[in-house]
C-alpha positions in Angstrom: 0.1 -0.1 0.2 1.1 3.3 -1.2 -0.6 5.6 1.3 1.0 3.6 4.7 4.1 4.9 3.4 3.1 8.2 3.8 1.7 8.2 7.2 4.1 9.6 9.6 3.7 7.5 13.2 5.7 10.2 14.9 2.6 13.1 14.5 0.3 10.5 15.9 -0.5 11.5 19.4 -1.7 9.2 22.0 -3.5 9.8 24.9 -4.1 6.9 27.9 -7.5 9.2 30.1 -8.7 7.5 33.4 -12.3 7.7 33.9 -14.0 8.7 36.9 -15.6 4.8 37.1 -11.1 3.9 36.9 -11.6 2.3 33.4 -8.8 3.9 31.0 -9.3 4.8 27.2 -6.7 5.2 24.9 -7.1 8.1 22.3 -5.2 8.2 19.2 -5.0 11.4 17.0 -3.3 13.0 13.7 -3.8 17.0 14.1 -3.2 17.5 10.7 -5.9 15.3 9.4 -7.7 15.6 12.8 -8.8 12.0 12.3 -9.0 10.8 16.3 -9.9 7.1 17.3 -10.5 5.7 20.9 -11.0 2.6 23.0 -11.7 1.4 26.3 -8.8 -0.9 27.4 -9.5 -4.6 28.7 -7.6 -4.5 32.1 -6.5 -8.0 31.4 -4.3 -7.0 28.5 -0.8 -5.2 27.8 -1.3 -2.0 27.4 1.4 -2.4 24.6 -0.3 -5.5 22.8 -3.9 -2.7 22.8 -1.6 0.0 21.8 -0.1 -1.5 18.8 -3.5 -3.6 17.5 -5.2 0.1 17.7 -2.5 2.1 15.7 -2.7 -0.7 13.4 -6.9 0.1 12.9 -5.7 4.0 12.4 -3.2 3.8 10.1 -5.4 1.7 7.8 -8.5 4.4 8.8 -5.8 7.3 8.0 -4.7 5.7 4.6 -8.6 4.8 3.4 -9.2 8.7 4.2 -6.0 10.0 2.2 -7.4 7.6 -0.6 -11.1 9.3 -0.6 -9.4 12.8 0.1 -6.6 12.5 -3.1 
């Protein structure tokens, strides 16, 4: 995929948000496109694995958005 090469991972912002209920959300945002994706974290799974999985989904969504706007 050509568009995946255009995605600059260093510009993707990661926010870990703790809710009042004690649950945590992981939010990924790409400032240039304004695309944001968030997911409630599973306390039984590694945060790093969940972050990598969400990053893959996020990169695919960015690539699709670049394709439709080009």
